[in-house]
C-alpha positions in Angstrom: 41.5 -34.6 62.9 40.4 -35.6 59.4 36.8 -35.8 60.6 37.0 -32.4 62.1 38.3 -30.9 58.8 35.6 -32.8 56.9 32.9 -31.5 59.2 34.2 -27.9 59.0 34.2 -28.2 55.2 30.6 -29.4 55.1 29.6 -26.5 57.4 31.2 -23.9 55.1 29.6 -25.5 52.0 26.2 -25.5 53.8 26.6 -21.8 54.7 27.5 -20.9 51.1 24.5 -22.7 49.8 22.2 -21.0 52.3 23.6 -17.6 51.3 23.0 -18.4 47.6 19.5 -19.4 48.2 18.8 -16.3 50.2 20.3 -14.2 47.5 18.1 -15.9 44.9 15.1 -15.3 47.1 15.9 -11.6 47.5 16.4 -11.2 43.8 13.2 -13.1 43.0 11.4 -10.9 45.6 12.7 -7.7 43.9 11.7 -8.9 40.5 8.2 -9.8 41.8 7.9 -6.4 43.4 8.9 -4.7 40.1 6.4 -6.7 38.2 3.7 -5.8 40.6 4.6 -2.1 40.2 4.5 -2.4 36.4 1.2 -4.1 36.5 -0.2 -1.5 38.9 1.1 1.3 36.6 -0.4 -0.4 33.5 -3.8 -0.8 35.2 -3.7 2.7 36.5 -2.9 4.0 33.0 -6.1 2.4 31.7 -8.2 4.7 33.8 -6.2 8.0 33.9 -8.0 10.7 32.0 -4.6 12.0 30.7 -4.4 9.0 28.4 -7.9 9.5 26.9 -7.6 10.1 23.1 -8.0 13.8 22.4 -6.9 13.9 18.7 -6.9 11.4 15.8 -4.5 12.8 13.2 -4.5 11.6 9.6 -1.5 12.0 7.3 -1.0 11.3 3.6 -4.6 11.5 2.4 -5.6 13.5 -0.6 -8.6 11.8 -2.2 -10.3 10.4 0.9 -11.6 12.9 3.5 -9.9 12.8 6.9 -13.2 12.4 8.7 -14.1 9.3 6.6 -10.8 7.7 7.5 -11.2 8.5 11.2 -14.8 7.1 11.2 -13.6 4.0 9.4 -10.9 3.4 12.0 -13.5 3.0 14.7 -11.2 4.9 17.1 -13.3 7.3 19.1 -12.2 10.4 21.1 -12.0 10.0 24.9 -11.3 6.3 24.6 -8.2 5.3 26.6 -5.3 5.3 24.2 -4.1 1.9 25.3 -7.5 0.4 24.8 -7.8 1.6 21.1 -7.6 -1.5 18.9 -4.9 -0.6 16.4 -5.2 -3.9 14.4 -8.9 -3.5 13.9 -8.5 0.1 12.9 -5.9 -0.8 10.2 -8.1 -3.5 8.8 -11.1 -1.2 8.7 -9.3 1.6 6.9 -7.8 -0.9 4.5 -11.3 -1.7 3.3 -11.5 1.8 1.6 -10.8 1.1 -2.0 -8.4 4.1 -2.5 -6.2 3.2 0.5 -3.0 1.3 -0.3 -1.1 1.2 3.0 -2.0 2.1 6.6 0.2 2.7 9.6 -1.2 3.7 13.0 0.8 4.7 16.0 0.0 5.9 19.5 1.6 9.3 20.4 1.5 9.6 24.2 -0.3 10.8 26.1 -3.4 11.2 24.1 -2.9 11.3 20.3 -3.4 8.7 17.6 -1.6 9.2 14.3 -2.9 7.4 11.1 -0.5 7.5 8.2 -1.9 6.3 4.8 -0.8 6.1 1.2 -3.5 6.3 -1.5 -3.9 4.5 -4.8 -4.1 6.7 -7.9 -6.4 6.2 -10.8 -4.3 5.6 -14.0 -6.8 4.0 -16.4 -10.5 3.6 -17.0 -12.8 0.8 -18.4 -16.3 1.6 -19.7 -18.9 -0.3 -17.8 -22.7 -0.1 -18.4 -22.7 3.6 -19.2 -20.2 4.4 -16.4 -16.5 4.1 -16.0 -14.4 1.9 -13.7 -11.3 3.6 -12.5 -8.3 1.3 -11.8 -4.8 1.9 -10.3 -1.4 0.8 -11.6 -1.9 -2.7 -10.3 -5.4 -3.2 -11.6 -7.3 -2.5 -8.3 -10.8 -1.2 -8.8 -11.0 2.2 -7.1 -14.3 3.6 -8.1 -17.2 3.6 -10.5 -18.1 7.0 -11.8 -20.7 8.4 -14.2 -18.3 10.9 -15.7 -14.5 11.0 -16.0 -14.3 14.7 -15.1 -10.7 15.8 -14.7 -9.3 12.3 -14.8 -7.1 12.6 -17.9 -6.2 8.9 -17.9 -6.0 6.3 -20.7 -8.9 4.1 -21.8 -8.2 0.4 -21.3 -9.5 -1.7 -24.1 -9.6 -5.5 -24.6 -10.5 -6.7 -21.1 -13.5 -8.9 -20.5 -15.0 -9.4 -17.1 -18.4 -10.1 -15.5 -17.7 -9.0 -11.9 -15.5 -6.8 -9.8 -15.1 -5.6 -6.2 -14.0 -2.2 -5.0 -10.4 -2.3 -3.7 -9.7 -5.6 -5.3 -7.9 -6.6 -8.5 -10.3 -6.7 -11.4 -11.1 -10.3 -12.4 -10.8 -10.7 -16.1 -11.2 -13.6 -18.5 -7.5 -13.5 -19.6 -4.9 -12.9 -16.8 -2.2 -12.4 -19.4 -4.0 -9.3 -20.8 -4.2 -7.8 -17.3 -0.5 -8.5 -16.8 0.3 -6.6 -20.0 -1.9 -3.7 -18.9 -0.1 -3.5 -15.6 3.3 -3.8 -17.2 2.5 -1.0 -19.7 1.1 1.2 -17.0 4.2 0.7 -14.9 6.5 1.9 -17.7 4.2 4.7 -18.8 4.2 6.1 -15.3 8.0 5.5 -15.0 8.7 7.6 -18.1 6.0 10.2 -17.2 3.9 9.6 -20.3 0.5 9.0 -18.6 -0.8 12.5 -19.6 0.0 11.7 -23.3 -1.4 8.2 -23.6 -5.1 8.2 -24.4 -5.6 4.4 -24.9 -4.0 1.0 -24.1 -5.5 -1.8 -26.3 -4.9 -5.5 -25.5 -7.6 -7.0 -27.7 -4.7 -8.7 -29.6 -2.2 -9.9 -27.0 0.4 -10.3 -29.8 -0.1 -6.8 -31.0 -0.6 -4.4 -28.0 -1.3 -0.9 -29.1 -1.1 2.5 -27.5 -2.9 5.7 -28.7 -1.0 8.9 -28.1 -3.3 12.0 -27.8 -5.7 10.4 -30.4 -3.2 11.2 -33.2 -0.4 8.6 -33.0 -0.9 4.8 -32.9 1.9 2.8 -31.4 2.4 -0.9 -31.9 4.3 -2.7 -29.0 4.0 -6.1 -30.5 3.6 -9.0 -28.0 4.6 -6.9 -25.0 8.1 -8.2 -24.5 10.8 -5.6 -23.5 8.1 -3.1 -22.6 10.6 -1.0 -20.6 12.9 -0.6 -23.6 10.0 0.1 -26.0 8.3 2.8 -23.8 11.7 4.4 -23.2 12.3 4.5 -27.0 8.8 5.8 -27.5 9.5 8.8 -25.3 12.5 9.7 -27.3 10.6 9.5 -30.6 7.8 11.7 -29.3 10.4 14.3 -28.4 11.4 14.5 -32.0 7.9 14.8 -33.5 6.3 18.1 -34.3 3.4 19.2 -32.1 0.2 17.9 -33.6 1.9 15.5 -36.0 0.0 12.3 -36.8 1.2 8.9 -37.7 2.1 5.3 -36.8 5.0 4.1 -34.7 6.0 0.5 -34.9 8.0 -0.7 -31.9 7.4 -4.4 -32.6 10.3 -4.7 -35.0 14.1 -4.5 -34.5 14.4 -1.1 -36.0 11.4 1.1 -34.9 9.8 3.2 -37.5 7.5 6.2 -37.7 5.1 6.6 -40.6 3.4 10.0 -40.8 -0.2 10.3 -41.8 -1.2 13.4 -43.8 
């Protein structure tokens, strides 16, 4: 009797195991079929005309022409949208000196959207009869023969023997470039760029600004630049239009000395 029970139990266990194996096989088969369907759909999508690129849209550009960005991307119309190499396109566009960031997305079924942010020229450095335009982080944007409408400050005191468009300018004293970048950041922050005509770092311990070619400002060694530029803005508000003089922000109690 015990043997019968034992045999019956083994039979039930075997049946359960068989059912489980069959269930696993059925599930695996379903998964396999679904995967095949997905692969088939994906492969089909690579050849359907509806997924051929009809438009490459560029957003965020002001300085750089839309067509120049599209050409640089390497993405051609009528290419299948899934075969467009987004990574290469980003890298190619990033080589444009005025481009700061790039984001590219596919907009199904047939549109590519390129979103860029551009660098802005905020200072210039004379160079062999021309002018190097730099952005707020010291990237070289362009070399121009004339400044034109670029009302940006002259950068004095930097020495260099080479540069590359789109890259940070390589100078002989990194500390001086750091001070330039720090000053530009605060000048932009307090909206004074249109008033500053020169930033001079010849003497790293006595950094000077020139305001509209009529007021010389001493920042000292460049410490507490945020506070000093903030204070400078308040002083400028109190001065009469066209007033000339010297502002010393390197001392504990800033002073203004007028020049007749």
